[in-house]
C-alpha positions as CSV (number, residue, x, y, z in Angstrom):
1,M,128.3,184.0,3.9
2,Q,129.3,184.5,7.4
3,T,131.8,182.0,9.2
4,V,130.7,180.6,12.6
5,T,133.1,182.1,15.2
6,I,133.7,179.1,17.6
7,K,137.1,179.3,18.9
8,N,138.4,180.9,15.7
9,C,136.5,178.3,13.5
10,K,137.4,178.6,10.0
11,F,134.6,176.8,8.7
12,S,131.3,178.4,7.3
13,E,127.9,177.6,8.3
14,S,127.2,175.5,5.3
15,Q,130.5,173.5,5.7
16,I,129.5,172.8,9.2
17,I,126.0,171.6,8.4
18,K,127.2,169.6,5.1
19,A,129.6,167.9,7.5
20,L,126.9,166.8,9.9
21,K,124.7,165.7,7.1
22,D,127.5,163.5,5.6
23,N,127.6,161.8,9.0
24,Q,124.0,161.1,8.8
25,Q,124.3,159.7,5.3
26,R,126.4,156.9,6.9
27,R,129.8,158.3,6.5
28,S,131.9,157.7,9.6
29,V,133.1,160.6,11.9
30,S,136.6,159.7,11.2
31,D,136.3,160.1,7.6
32,V,134.4,163.4,7.8
33,S,137.0,164.8,10.3
34,R,139.9,163.9,8.4
35,E,138.5,165.3,5.2
36,L,137.8,168.7,7.1
37,G,141.2,168.6,9.1
38,I,139.7,168.7,12.5
39,D,139.7,166.7,15.5
40,K,136.8,164.1,16.3
41,S,135.9,166.1,19.3
42,T,135.3,169.3,17.1
43,F,132.9,167.3,15.3
44,Y,131.1,166.0,18.3
45,Y,131.0,169.6,19.6
46,W,129.2,170.8,16.3
47,R,127.0,167.8,16.5
48,N,126.1,168.5,20.0
49,K,125.3,172.2,19.3
50,Y,124.1,172.2,15.8
51,G,122.6,168.5,15.0
52,G,119.5,168.5,13.4
53,M,119.6,172.4,12.4
54,E,119.1,173.9,9.0
55,Q,121.0,176.7,7.9
56,Q,118.5,179.3,8.5
57,Q,118.3,178.2,12.1
58,L,121.9,178.2,12.7
59,K,122.2,181.9,11.2
60,L,119.2,182.8,13.9
61,L,121.2,181.3,16.7
62,E,124.3,183.3,15.6
63,E,122.3,186.4,15.7
64,L,120.9,185.8,19.1
65,E,124.5,184.8,20.4
66,D,125.6,188.1,19.0
67,E,122.7,190.1,20.3
68,N,123.5,188.5,24.0
69,N,127.3,189.3,23.7
70,K,126.2,193.0,22.9
71,L,123.8,193.1,25.9
72,K,126.5,191.7,28.1
73,Q,128.9,194.3,26.9
74,D,126.5,196.9,27.5
75,V,125.8,195.7,31.3
76,R,129.4,196.0,32.2
């Protein structure tokens, strides 16, 4: 399982998706953030970027971002 690399993020794709789904099931942002040991702003960032995504879609997004970074390096 890959770990999402968002500013040295230590959470896996599954953990991020689980946290977002927990919030959708009526758990407060404060409770989810406290449980994971993250700031509320991090949770809101995840929700804005990954809200509504399933794990397969998140993996595709990461692959596209990696490919984009490689292409940027080739251009330089």
